N, C-alpha and C positions, 0 to 999 in steps of 0.2 A: 168164247163163240160157241153158238147152238148148235147142237148135230143137225145135221142135213140130210134129208132122205131120197134113192134114188131108188126108181122103181127097177126089178131087173132088166126088164123089154124095153127100158126108154133110149133114149139118145143121151148123150152124156158130151157137155160143155164148160169146158177149161180155160180163166183168163189167169197168166202167169206172168209175174214179174220178177227180172233176175236181177240181181244184185251180187257184186262181189265182195270179198268176206269185210270188207268198211262200213258196207251198205248204199255204194253209190251204185245207181243203174248202170246194167250192161246193156247196149242196144243188139239185140238181138239178130239183127239183121248181119252180123257182123262177126258170127262166131259158131262153131256146129252146136246142135243141140239131139238130145237124147229125153224122152223121159218114158216109162213108165207105168202101167198101172194097173193094179191088182188087189183083188180081193183073196185069191187063193195063191199061195208062193208057185202053183205049178201051172200055170198057166198068167200069164205078162202080156198087155196090150204093150206095145214097143212104136213109138213115136218118133220121127227125125229126119233129120236133116243135114246135111255136111255143109259149109262155107263154098259160095258157088254154084251149088247143084239147086235147082227148084226147090220150090215148097211143096211137097207133097200135099195130096187132098186132104183135105180136117187139120192141116197146120195150116200159119197163116201168125204175122205181126200188124197188129192192130196200134195206133199210139202207142207205142213200145212195149206191149204186152205180147203176148205168146199166147194166139187162141188155141186150144185143142179142140175142135170135133170127134169125138167118136162115133158111128154110128152104129148102134144097139151091140157094144161090144160084147153083152150077153156076158158080165163078171156074175159070178158066185155070189150068193148073202151074203153079209158080212161087212167087218168095214174097210173102206175103200185106200189101202196105202198107193204110195209116187214114190217114184226114185228119179232126181234127173242129173244127169252130167252134160255138164258146157266148156268146150274149148274156145276160151278164146287164143285169137293169136295176137301176141305181144313180145316184141323181140325186146322189151327188159329180160325176159327170162333167159338163160344159155339155151333152154330147149329149142323157144322162141314159142309157147304154148302155158297160157293160166288157164290152168284146171281146174273145174268146179264141179264139187260133190257130193251131192247128198246124200243122207244114211236113210235109213226107213222114215218116210213120212208120214202120218196120220193122217189124212185131207180131212177127218170129222164128217166121211159121207159116210153114211149108213148104206148100203144096197141092199132092198128087199124083196121081198115077191108078195104083193098083197094086193 
């Protein structure tokens, strides 16, 4: 994947597919969602919602993908990282949840100021 660039003062929009560990698509309207975006570990932008709650501004589902729109997030310069956590309600598990969490993911986007 080629590196992409995001101007420091720009808005940002991400389209995210969620799959389980087997690669099967997960319906994002039927689970809790939390996304963190950051270039500096000291300042993170966190967007999310719990099942049954309304989607907050900047977070929606479109054609099975989660769309995250960040209004001028003011990231510092550097590589943009993301983390996500999804809680799927599934009676198969003793606690009733199937939790999926990512480690730190390099998005391939470099935040620049020029």
